[in-house]
MARLUM-674057 format. One record per residue: residue in three letters; x, y, z of N, C-alpha, C in turn. Coordinates in nm, 2 decimals. Example, Ala and Ser with C-alpha at 12.3 -4.5 7.8 and 13.67 -1.06 7.14 Angstrom:
<marnus>
+------+--------+--------+--------+--------+--------+--------+--------+--------+--------+
| rest |   n_c1 |   n_c2 |   n_c3 |  ca_c1 |  ca_c2 |  ca_c3 |   c_c1 |   c_c2 |   c_c3 |
+------+--------+--------+--------+--------+--------+--------+--------+--------+--------+
|  ALA |   1.32 |  -0.57 |   0.78 |   1.23 |  -0.45 |   0.78 |   1.32 |  -0.33 |   0.78 |
|  SER |   1.28 |  -0.22 |   0.71 |   1.37 |  -0.11 |   0.71 |   1.29 |   0.00 |   0.79 |
+------+--------+--------+--------+--------+--------+--------+--------+--------+--------+
</marnus>
This chain:
<marnus>
+------+--------+--------+--------+--------+--------+--------+--------+--------+--------+
| rest |   n_c1 |   n_c2 |   n_c3 |  ca_c1 |  ca_c2 |  ca_c3 |   c_c1 |   c_c2 |   c_c3 |
+------+--------+--------+--------+--------+--------+--------+--------+--------+--------+
|  MET |   7.68 | -11.95 |   4.89 |   7.59 | -12.00 |   4.78 |   7.64 | -11.95 |   4.61 |
|  TRP |   7.64 | -12.04 |   4.58 |   7.64 | -12.03 |   4.44 |   7.80 | -11.99 |   4.38 |
|  GLY |   7.85 | -12.12 |   4.48 |   7.98 | -12.14 |   4.48 |   8.16 | -12.04 |   4.52 |
|  ASN |   8.05 | -11.89 |   4.53 |   8.13 | -11.82 |   4.59 |   8.19 | -11.82 |   4.74 |
|  THR |   8.26 | -11.80 |   4.78 |   8.28 | -11.84 |   4.92 |   8.33 | -11.67 |   4.92 |
|  LYS |   8.31 | -11.66 |   5.08 |   8.33 | -11.47 |   5.12 |   8.37 | -11.53 |   5.29 |
|  LYS |   8.48 | -11.42 |   5.26 |   8.58 | -11.45 |   5.34 |   8.48 | -11.35 |   5.51 |
|  PRO |   8.47 | -11.39 |   5.62 |   8.38 | -11.31 |   5.75 |   8.42 | -11.13 |   5.75 |
|  ASP |   8.54 | -11.10 |   5.68 |   8.55 | -10.94 |   5.67 |   8.50 | -10.92 |   5.59 |
|  THR |   8.48 | -10.95 |   5.45 |   8.43 | -10.90 |   5.34 |   8.24 | -10.92 |   5.33 |
|  GLN |   8.23 | -10.93 |   5.40 |   8.10 | -10.92 |   5.38 |   7.99 | -10.84 |   5.39 |
|  PHE |   7.84 | -10.82 |   5.41 |   7.79 | -10.68 |   5.40 |   7.81 | -10.63 |   5.48 |
|  GLY |   7.78 | -10.50 |   5.50 |   7.85 | -10.47 |   5.60 |   7.94 | -10.39 |   5.68 |
|  ALA |   8.04 | -10.47 |   5.64 |   8.22 | -10.53 |   5.77 |   8.26 | -10.42 |   5.64 |
|  GLN |   8.39 | -10.36 |   5.70 |   8.47 | -10.24 |   5.63 |   8.66 | -10.37 |   5.60 |
|  PRO |   8.70 | -10.37 |   5.52 |   8.79 | -10.41 |   5.51 |   8.87 | -10.33 |   5.53 |
|  GLU |   8.98 | -10.37 |   5.71 |   9.10 | -10.31 |   5.67 |   9.18 | -10.25 |   5.59 |
|  PRO |   9.21 | -10.10 |   5.58 |   9.27 | -10.05 |   5.49 |   9.42 | -10.06 |   5.44 |
|  SER |   9.45 | -10.09 |   5.32 |   9.60 | -10.18 |   5.33 |   9.68 |  -9.99 |   5.35 |
|  LYS |   9.76 | -10.04 |   5.40 |   9.92 |  -9.92 |   5.42 |   9.96 |  -9.87 |   5.36 |
|  ASN |   9.97 |  -9.91 |   5.27 |   9.98 |  -9.84 |   5.11 |   9.92 |  -9.77 |   5.02 |
|  LEU |   9.80 |  -9.79 |   5.02 |   9.65 |  -9.73 |   4.98 |   9.61 |  -9.59 |   5.13 |
|  PRO |   9.61 |  -9.49 |   5.00 |   9.57 |  -9.36 |   5.03 |   9.46 |  -9.39 |   5.13 |
|  THR |   9.43 |  -9.29 |   5.29 |   9.26 |  -9.27 |   5.30 |   9.21 |  -9.16 |   5.30 |
|  ASN |   9.11 |  -9.16 |   5.36 |   8.99 |  -9.07 |   5.35 |   9.02 |  -8.91 |   5.40 |
|  GLN |   9.14 |  -8.90 |   5.49 |   9.22 |  -8.81 |   5.60 |   9.23 |  -8.70 |   5.55 |
|  PRO |   9.19 |  -8.60 |   5.60 |   9.19 |  -8.47 |   5.52 |   9.38 |  -8.42 |   5.49 |
|  PRO |   9.43 |  -8.34 |   5.39 |   9.58 |  -8.34 |   5.39 |   9.56 |  -8.23 |   5.52 |
|  LYS |   9.70 |  -8.26 |   5.54 |   9.79 |  -8.15 |   5.66 |   9.76 |  -8.02 |   5.60 |
|  SER |   9.71 |  -7.96 |   5.67 |   9.74 |  -7.80 |   5.63 |   9.90 |  -7.77 |   5.65 |
|  ALA |   9.90 |  -7.64 |   5.55 |  10.06 |  -7.55 |   5.50 |  10.06 |  -7.48 |   5.65 |
|  PRO |  10.18 |  -7.43 |   5.66 |  10.23 |  -7.36 |   5.76 |  10.15 |  -7.16 |   5.73 |
|  ALA |  10.18 |  -7.21 |   5.60 |  10.11 |  -7.07 |   5.63 |  10.07 |  -7.06 |   5.44 |
|  SER |   9.95 |  -6.95 |   5.37 |   9.87 |  -7.02 |   5.24 |   9.97 |  -6.96 |   5.14 |
|  TRP |  10.00 |  -6.93 |   5.00 |  10.05 |  -6.83 |   4.90 |  10.00 |  -6.67 |   4.92 |
|  GLU |   9.91 |  -6.65 |   4.90 |   9.86 |  -6.57 |   4.97 |   9.91 |  -6.47 |   5.13 |
|  GLU |   9.89 |  -6.53 |   5.19 |   9.99 |  -6.47 |   5.32 |  10.18 |  -6.49 |   5.30 |
|  THR |  10.23 |  -6.57 |   5.30 |  10.40 |  -6.52 |   5.19 |  10.38 |  -6.46 |   5.09 |
|  ASN |  10.31 |  -6.41 |   5.02 |  10.33 |  -6.31 |   4.89 |  10.24 |  -6.19 |   4.96 |
|  ALA |  10.16 |  -6.17 |   5.05 |  10.12 |  -6.05 |   5.07 |  10.02 |  -5.99 |   4.95 |
|  MET |   9.96 |  -6.10 |   4.88 |   9.86 |  -6.06 |   4.75 |   9.69 |  -6.11 |   4.80 |
|  SER |   9.65 |  -6.02 |   4.76 |   9.45 |  -6.04 |   4.79 |   9.43 |  -6.10 |   4.71 |
|  THR |   9.31 |  -6.28 |   4.77 |   9.24 |  -6.34 |   4.58 |   9.18 |  -6.22 |   4.51 |
|  ASP |   9.19 |  -6.12 |   4.49 |   9.13 |  -6.13 |   4.39 |   9.26 |  -6.09 |   4.25 |
|  ALA |   9.31 |  -6.13 |   4.25 |   9.42 |  -6.16 |   4.17 |   9.42 |  -6.28 |   4.08 |
|  MET |   9.37 |  -6.36 |   4.17 |   9.37 |  -6.46 |   4.17 |   9.30 |  -6.53 |   4.11 |
|  ARG |   9.17 |  -6.45 |   4.05 |   9.04 |  -6.47 |   4.03 |   9.03 |  -6.51 |   3.91 |
|  PRO |   9.03 |  -6.58 |   3.88 |   8.95 |  -6.66 |   3.71 |   8.90 |  -6.51 |   3.61 |
|  LEU |   8.90 |  -6.54 |   3.52 |   8.83 |  -6.42 |   3.42 |   8.73 |  -6.41 |   3.40 |
|  GLY |   8.62 |  -6.32 |   3.38 |   8.48 |  -6.33 |   3.42 |   8.42 |  -6.41 |   3.52 |
|  GLY |   8.51 |  -6.32 |   3.65 |   8.46 |  -6.42 |   3.80 |   8.37 |  -6.39 |   3.87 |
|  ALA |   8.36 |  -6.22 |   3.83 |   8.34 |  -6.14 |   3.88 |   8.20 |  -6.14 |   3.97 |
|  THR |   8.21 |  -6.13 |   4.09 |   8.07 |  -6.12 |   4.11 |   8.04 |  -5.99 |   4.18 |
|  SER |   7.90 |  -6.00 |   4.20 |   7.90 |  -5.78 |   4.21 |   7.91 |  -5.73 |   4.29 |
|  GLY |   8.00 |  -5.83 |   4.45 |   8.05 |  -5.74 |   4.55 |   8.19 |  -5.74 |   4.55 |
|  ALA |   8.24 |  -5.76 |   4.39 |   8.43 |  -5.76 |   4.36 |   8.49 |  -5.66 |   4.32 |
|  THR |   8.57 |  -5.62 |   4.32 |   8.64 |  -5.48 |   4.37 |   8.76 |  -5.51 |   4.31 |
|  ALA |   8.80 |  -5.48 |   4.19 |   8.98 |  -5.48 |   4.13 |   9.03 |  -5.37 |   4.14 |
|  ARG |   9.16 |  -5.43 |   4.20 |   9.27 |  -5.32 |   4.31 |   9.35 |  -5.33 |   4.19 |
|  LEU |   9.38 |  -5.19 |   4.20 |   9.58 |  -5.15 |   4.07 |   9.62 |  -5.10 |   4.23 |
|  GLY |   9.73 |  -5.15 |   4.27 |   9.79 |  -5.09 |   4.40 |   9.88 |  -4.99 |   4.34 |
|  ALA |   9.95 |  -4.98 |   4.47 |   9.98 |  -4.81 |   4.47 |  10.15 |  -4.79 |   4.34 |
|  SER |  10.19 |  -4.98 |   4.34 |  10.32 |  -4.94 |   4.26 |  10.26 |  -4.93 |   4.10 |
|  LEU |  10.21 |  -4.95 |   4.04 |  10.13 |  -4.97 |   3.90 |  10.10 |  -4.84 |   3.86 |
|  HIS |  10.17 |  -4.81 |   3.75 |  10.19 |  -4.75 |   3.63 |  10.07 |  -4.75 |   3.53 |
|  VAL |   9.96 |  -4.65 |   3.53 |   9.86 |  -4.75 |   3.35 |   9.92 |  -4.59 |   3.28 |
|  LYS |   9.91 |  -4.60 |   3.11 |   9.89 |  -4.50 |   3.04 |   9.81 |  -4.62 |   2.92 |
|  GLY |   9.70 |  -4.53 |   2.88 |   9.60 |  -4.63 |   2.84 |   9.46 |  -4.60 |   2.86 |
|  GLU |   9.35 |  -4.68 |   2.82 |   9.25 |  -4.68 |   2.83 |   9.24 |  -4.80 |   2.93 |
|  ILE |   9.12 |  -4.79 |   3.05 |   9.14 |  -4.90 |   3.20 |   8.93 |  -4.86 |   3.10 |
|  SER |   8.86 |  -5.03 |   3.08 |   8.75 |  -5.08 |   3.08 |   8.71 |  -5.18 |   3.11 |
|  GLY |   8.61 |  -5.19 |   3.15 |   8.54 |  -5.32 |   3.27 |   8.41 |  -5.34 |   3.32 |
|  ASN |   8.36 |  -5.45 |   3.36 |   8.22 |  -5.43 |   3.43 |   8.21 |  -5.51 |   3.59 |
|  GLU |   8.32 |  -5.46 |   3.64 |   8.38 |  -5.45 |   3.80 |   8.39 |  -5.30 |   3.88 |
|  ASP |   8.40 |  -5.33 |   3.96 |   8.42 |  -5.16 |   4.04 |   8.58 |  -5.19 |   4.07 |
|  LEU |   8.61 |  -5.10 |   4.06 |   8.76 |  -5.03 |   4.10 |   8.82 |  -4.94 |   4.14 |
|  LEU |   8.90 |  -5.02 |   4.29 |   8.95 |  -4.92 |   4.34 |   9.13 |  -4.89 |   4.24 |
|  ILE |   9.17 |  -4.79 |   4.28 |   9.30 |  -4.77 |   4.19 |   9.40 |  -4.64 |   4.31 |
|  ASP |   9.56 |  -4.73 |   4.34 |   9.54 |  -4.66 |   4.45 |   9.70 |  -4.58 |   4.38 |
|  GLY |   9.74 |  -4.66 |   4.26 |   9.87 |  -4.59 |   4.13 |   9.81 |  -4.45 |   4.07 |
|  SER |   9.89 |  -4.49 |   3.99 |   9.87 |  -4.37 |   3.88 |   9.85 |  -4.38 |   3.74 |
|  VAL |   9.72 |  -4.33 |   3.69 |   9.67 |  -4.36 |   3.54 |   9.69 |  -4.24 |   3.44 |
|  GLU |   9.70 |  -4.29 |   3.35 |   9.72 |  -4.15 |   3.30 |   9.60 |  -4.22 |   3.11 |
|  GLY |   9.52 |  -4.11 |   3.09 |   9.41 |  -4.22 |   2.99 |   9.27 |  -4.21 |   3.00 |
|  LEU |   9.18 |  -4.32 |   2.94 |   9.06 |  -4.32 |   3.01 |   9.02 |  -4.42 |   3.08 |
|  ILE |   8.90 |  -4.37 |   3.16 |   8.86 |  -4.49 |   3.27 |   8.73 |  -4.48 |   3.28 |
|  GLN |   8.66 |  -4.64 |   3.16 |   8.55 |  -4.65 |   3.14 |   8.49 |  -4.75 |   3.23 |
|  LEU |   8.40 |  -4.79 |   3.34 |   8.34 |  -4.82 |   3.40 |   8.19 |  -4.79 |   3.37 |
|  ASP |   8.13 |  -4.80 |   3.33 |   7.94 |  -4.76 |   3.28 |   7.89 |  -4.80 |   3.40 |
|  ASP |   7.83 |  -4.91 |   3.42 |   7.75 |  -4.96 |   3.54 |   7.83 |  -4.97 |   3.69 |
|  ARG |   7.95 |  -4.93 |   3.70 |   8.02 |  -5.00 |   3.81 |   8.09 |  -4.88 |   3.85 |
|  LYS |   8.15 |  -4.86 |   3.99 |   8.23 |  -4.76 |   4.08 |   8.36 |  -4.74 |   4.10 |
|  LEU |   8.39 |  -4.65 |   4.08 |   8.55 |  -4.59 |   4.04 |   8.61 |  -4.53 |   4.18 |
|  THR |   8.66 |  -4.60 |   4.31 |   8.74 |  -4.53 |   4.39 |   8.86 |  -4.49 |   4.36 |
|  VAL |   8.91 |  -4.38 |   4.31 |   9.03 |  -4.33 |   4.39 |   9.10 |  -4.28 |   4.51 |
|  GLY |   9.21 |  -4.38 |   4.52 |   9.27 |  -4.39 |   4.64 |   9.34 |  -4.28 |   4.69 |
|  ALA |   9.36 |  -4.23 |   4.85 |   9.46 |  -4.16 |   4.90 |   9.60 |  -4.12 |   4.83 |
|  THR |   9.64 |  -4.21 |   4.78 |   9.80 |  -4.26 |   4.69 |   9.77 |  -4.26 |   4.58 |
|  ALA |   9.62 |  -4.20 |   4.48 |   9.63 |  -4.27 |   4.35 |   9.66 |  -4.10 |   4.37 |
|  LYS |   9.72 |  -4.08 |   4.18 |   9.71 |  -3.93 |   4.12 |   9.67 |  -4.02 |   3.93 |
|  VAL |   9.57 |  -3.91 |   3.93 |   9.50 |  -3.99 |   3.79 |   9.48 |  -3.88 |   3.74 |
|  THR |   9.54 |  -3.86 |   3.62 |   9.51 |  -3.74 |   3.51 |   9.40 |  -3.86 |   3.41 |
|  ALA |   9.33 |  -3.82 |   3.41 |   9.23 |  -3.91 |   3.33 |   9.08 |  -3.86 |   3.32 |
|  ASP |   8.99 |  -3.91 |   3.13 |   8.85 |  -3.81 |   3.18 |   8.82 |  -4.00 |   3.25 |
|  ILE |   8.73 |  -3.98 |   3.30 |   8.63 |  -4.08 |   3.38 |   8.51 |  -4.11 |   3.35 |
|  ILE |   8.50 |  -4.17 |   3.32 |   8.33 |  -4.23 |   3.34 |   8.22 |  -4.37 |   3.36 |
|  ALA |   8.17 |  -4.34 |   3.43 |   8.12 |  -4.46 |   3.58 |   8.01 |  -4.46 |   3.64 |
|  ARG |   7.96 |  -4.54 |   3.72 |   7.81 |  -4.48 |   3.79 |   7.84 |  -4.36 |   3.88 |
|  GLU |   7.90 |  -4.40 |   4.00 |   7.97 |  -4.36 |   4.08 |   8.12 |  -4.35 |   4.09 |
|  VAL |   8.13 |  -4.21 |   4.14 |   8.31 |  -4.16 |   4.13 |   8.33 |  -4.15 |   4.30 |
|  VAL |   8.39 |  -4.21 |   4.37 |   8.46 |  -4.16 |   4.53 |   8.66 |  -4.10 |   4.52 |
|  VAL |   8.64 |  -3.97 |   4.53 |   8.74 |  -3.97 |   4.50 |   8.85 |  -3.92 |   4.68 |
|  PHE |   8.93 |  -4.02 |   4.69 |   9.00 |  -3.99 |   4.80 |   9.15 |  -3.94 |   4.80 |
|  GLY |   9.19 |  -3.93 |   4.64 |   9.38 |  -3.93 |   4.60 |   9.33 |  -3.75 |   4.56 |
|  THR |   9.40 |  -3.78 |   4.43 |   9.39 |  -3.69 |   4.34 |   9.37 |  -3.71 |   4.19 |
|  VAL |   9.28 |  -3.63 |   4.09 |   9.21 |  -3.64 |   4.00 |   9.20 |  -3.54 |   3.86 |
|  LYS |   9.29 |  -3.50 |   3.79 |   9.30 |  -3.42 |   3.73 |   9.26 |  -3.43 |   3.50 |
|  GLY |   9.14 |  -3.40 |   3.52 |   9.02 |  -3.50 |   3.42 |   8.86 |  -3.46 |   3.48 |
|  ASN |   8.80 |  -3.51 |   3.32 |   8.66 |  -3.47 |   3.31 |   8.65 |  -3.61 |   3.39 |
|  LEU |   8.48 |  -3.59 |   3.53 |   8.47 |  -3.67 |   3.56 |   8.26 |  -3.68 |   3.51 |
|  ARG |   8.24 |  -3.83 |   3.47 |   8.11 |  -3.84 |   3.48 |   8.04 |  -3.94 |   3.47 |
|  ALA |   7.97 |  -3.93 |   3.60 |   7.84 |  -4.01 |   3.67 |   7.76 |  -4.05 |   3.62 |
|  LYS |   7.68 |  -4.15 |   3.64 |   7.52 |  -4.14 |   3.61 |   7.49 |  -4.12 |   3.73 |
|  ASP |   7.50 |  -4.19 |   3.86 |   7.48 |  -4.19 |   3.98 |   7.50 |  -4.02 |   4.05 |
|  ARG |   7.64 |  -4.05 |   4.12 |   7.73 |  -3.93 |   4.19 |   7.83 |  -3.96 |   4.23 |
|  ILE |   7.87 |  -3.81 |   4.26 |   8.04 |  -3.80 |   4.25 |   8.05 |  -3.75 |   4.39 |
|  GLU |   8.14 |  -3.81 |   4.46 |   8.22 |  -3.76 |   4.61 |   8.35 |  -3.72 |   4.61 |
|  ILE |   8.39 |  -3.62 |   4.65 |   8.48 |  -3.62 |   4.67 |   8.53 |  -3.58 |   4.83 |
|  LYS |   8.64 |  -3.65 |   4.88 |   8.63 |  -3.69 |   4.99 |   8.74 |  -3.57 |   5.03 |
|  LYS |   8.76 |  -3.51 |   5.18 |   8.79 |  -3.41 |   5.22 |   8.99 |  -3.39 |   5.23 |
|  ASP |   9.07 |  -3.48 |   5.20 |   9.15 |  -3.50 |   5.10 |   9.16 |  -3.54 |   4.99 |
|  GLY |   9.04 |  -3.49 |   4.93 |   9.05 |  -3.56 |   4.72 |   9.08 |  -3.35 |   4.71 |
|  SER |   9.12 |  -3.43 |   4.55 |   9.14 |  -3.30 |   4.51 |   9.13 |  -3.34 |   4.33 |
|  VAL |   9.04 |  -3.25 |   4.32 |   9.00 |  -3.26 |   4.12 |   9.00 |  -3.11 |   4.09 |
|  ASN |   9.02 |  -3.12 |   3.98 |   9.06 |  -3.04 |   3.87 |   8.99 |  -3.08 |   3.71 |
|  GLY |   8.90 |  -3.05 |   3.72 |   8.84 |  -3.12 |   3.59 |   8.65 |  -3.04 |   3.61 |
|  ASP |   8.61 |  -3.03 |   3.48 |   8.45 |  -3.05 |   3.51 |   8.33 |  -3.22 |   3.54 |
|  LEU |   8.30 |  -3.13 |   3.63 |   8.15 |  -3.31 |   3.65 |   8.05 |  -3.27 |   3.61 |
|  THR |   7.98 |  -3.39 |   3.58 |   7.87 |  -3.42 |   3.52 |   7.80 |  -3.52 |   3.64 |
|  THR |   7.69 |  -3.50 |   3.65 |   7.61 |  -3.64 |   3.81 |   7.52 |  -3.59 |   3.81 |
|  ALA |   7.43 |  -3.68 |   3.86 |   7.28 |  -3.67 |   3.94 |   7.33 |  -3.58 |   4.06 |
|  ARG |   7.42 |  -3.67 |   4.11 |   7.43 |  -3.56 |   4.30 |   7.54 |  -3.63 |   4.30 |
|  ILE |   7.60 |  -3.53 |   4.38 |   7.74 |  -3.44 |   4.40 |   7.73 |  -3.44 |   4.59 |
|  MET |   7.85 |  -3.48 |   4.62 |   7.89 |  -3.45 |   4.77 |   8.04 |  -3.39 |   4.75 |
|  ILE |   8.09 |  -3.30 |   4.83 |   8.22 |  -3.23 |   4.79 |   8.21 |  -3.24 |   4.98 |
|  GLU |   8.34 |  -3.30 |   5.07 |   8.35 |  -3.21 |   5.17 |   8.42 |  -3.13 |   5.23 |
|  ASP |   8.46 |  -3.10 |   5.34 |   8.47 |  -3.00 |   5.39 |   8.64 |  -3.04 |   5.39 |
|  GLY |   8.70 |  -2.94 |   5.28 |   8.84 |  -2.97 |   5.32 |   8.87 |  -3.03 |   5.18 |
|  ALA |   8.81 |  -3.06 |   5.12 |   8.84 |  -3.15 |   4.99 |   8.83 |  -3.00 |   4.88 |
|  TYR |   8.95 |  -3.01 |   4.75 |   8.98 |  -2.93 |   4.70 |   8.91 |  -2.97 |   4.52 |
|  PHE |   8.83 |  -2.85 |   4.48 |   8.78 |  -2.85 |   4.35 |   8.79 |  -2.75 |   4.25 |
|  LYS |   8.81 |  -2.78 |   4.13 |   8.89 |  -2.71 |   4.02 |   8.80 |  -2.68 |   3.90 |
|  GLY |   8.65 |  -2.62 |   3.89 |   8.63 |  -2.71 |   3.79 |   8.43 |  -2.64 |   3.75 |
|  SER |   8.36 |  -2.69 |   3.73 |   8.30 |  -2.68 |   3.66 |   8.14 |  -2.75 |   3.72 |
|  ILE |   8.04 |  -2.75 |   3.75 |   7.97 |  -2.91 |   3.81 |   7.82 |  -2.88 |   3.71 |
|  GLU |   7.78 |  -2.98 |   3.63 |   7.68 |  -2.99 |   3.55 |   7.59 |  -3.10 |   3.62 |
|  ILE |   7.45 |  -3.10 |   3.70 |   7.35 |  -3.15 |   3.76 |   7.22 |  -3.20 |   3.66 |
|  ASP |   7.33 |  -3.31 |   3.60 |   7.24 |  -3.42 |   3.47 |   7.12 |  -3.48 |   3.56 |
|  LYS |   6.97 |  -3.41 |   3.54 |   6.87 |  -3.50 |   3.59 |   6.80 |  -3.61 |   3.49 |
|  SER |   6.86 |  -3.60 |   3.39 |   6.80 |  -3.70 |   3.28 |   6.85 |  -3.82 |   3.36 |
|  ALA |   6.95 |  -3.89 |   3.41 |   6.97 |  -4.03 |   3.45 |   6.88 |  -4.02 |   3.57 |
|  GLU |   6.83 |  -3.92 |   3.67 |   6.79 |  -3.89 |   3.74 |   6.60 |  -3.93 |   3.75 |
|  LYS |   6.60 |  -3.88 |   3.64 |   6.41 |  -3.91 |   3.54 |   6.45 |  -4.00 |   3.48 |
|  GLU |   6.54 |  -4.07 |   3.47 |   6.48 |  -4.22 |   3.39 |   6.47 |  -4.32 |   3.51 |
|  GLY |   6.56 |  -4.34 |   3.61 |   6.54 |  -4.38 |   3.77 |   6.38 |  -4.40 |   3.77 |
|  ALA |   6.36 |  -4.24 |   3.79 |   6.22 |  -4.24 |   3.87 |   6.08 |  -4.26 |   3.78 |
|  ASN |   6.13 |  -4.28 |   3.67 |   6.02 |  -4.29 |   3.55 |   6.08 |  -4.47 |   3.57 |
|  ALA |   6.14 |  -4.54 |   3.57 |   6.13 |  -4.68 |   3.57 |   6.08 |  -4.73 |   3.67 |
|  PHE |   6.11 |  -4.63 |   3.77 |   5.97 |  -4.70 |   3.93 |   5.87 |  -4.65 |   3.93 |
|  ALA |   5.78 |  -4.56 |   3.88 |   5.65 |  -4.54 |   3.84 |   5.61 |  -4.66 |   3.73 |
|  ARG |   5.69 |  -4.65 |   3.64 |   5.63 |  -4.72 |   3.62 |   5.63 |  -4.93 |   3.62 |
|  SER |   5.73 |  -4.95 |   3.69 |   5.69 |  -5.13 |   3.77 |   5.59 |  -5.12 |   3.91 |
|  ASN |   5.57 |  -4.98 |   3.90 |   5.48 |  -4.95 |   4.04 |   5.34 |  -4.93 |   4.02 |
|  ALA |   5.30 |  -4.90 |   3.82 |   5.21 |  -4.86 |   3.78 |   5.09 |  -4.94 |   3.77 |
|  THR |   4.95 |  -5.01 |   3.85 |   4.87 |  -5.06 |   3.79 |   4.85 |  -5.04 |   3.60 |
|  PRO |   4.79 |  -5.14 |   3.57 |   4.78 |  -5.20 |   3.41 |   4.61 |  -4.97 |   3.40 |
|  ALA |   4.59 |  -4.97 |   3.42 |   4.48 |  -4.85 |   3.40 |   4.60 |  -4.69 |   3.46 |
|  ALA |   4.66 |  -4.73 |   3.56 |   4.67 |  -4.60 |   3.60 |   4.85 |  -4.58 |   3.52 |
|  ALA |   4.91 |  -4.71 |   3.43 |   4.96 |  -4.69 |   3.37 |   4.93 |  -4.61 |   3.24 |
|  ALA |   4.80 |  -4.69 |   3.15 |   4.78 |  -4.62 |   3.03 |   4.68 |  -4.47 |   3.05 |
|  THR |   4.71 |  -4.40 |   3.15 |   4.64 |  -4.28 |   3.12 |   4.76 |  -4.17 |   3.19 |
|  LYS |   4.83 |  -4.25 |   3.23 |   4.96 |  -4.16 |   3.26 |   5.12 |  -4.07 |   3.14 |
|  THR |   5.06 |  -3.98 |   3.14 |   5.20 |  -3.92 |   3.04 |   5.31 |  -3.89 |   3.13 |
|  ILE |   5.44 |  -3.91 |   3.02 |   5.58 |  -3.91 |   3.07 |   5.63 |  -3.81 |   2.99 |
+------+--------+--------+--------+--------+--------+--------+--------+--------+--------+
</marnus>
């Protein structure tokens, strides 16, 4: 029609034979081992900045030594040594069994399996596990010290964080009439 001649193999619905020089839509052959497997690194180290998800945990390896201030907005697991200040306001800090931390710590939650020398302030709770050691003052809403743990210092239970959480819960569940008559 209209002067065009069509070959039978290129008609509507027919697939042309693939050229030997053109790539096909076949999946690439997989490598025998991934980069992570050959280098024994986690994919967390490869994550782009700002790509932290709520379940992401950063890790400071056992052979790493940090002097200075650590701050951030993701959970942190320390297996190495740190001297200075660790500030993870609304996140969880885990001090691993091989960690040696000489620092003041501010976080939402602190769990100690290793050794900490310094003051700890946690908005939610502090846990010192059975092989953990803490030499410093603790300020938190909740505390748990397992049998066998070492602790030397003072403990201050901070009820203000607990009250803030309870008040926010009460306000969110209160009816308008009840909220108007409630005094806090």
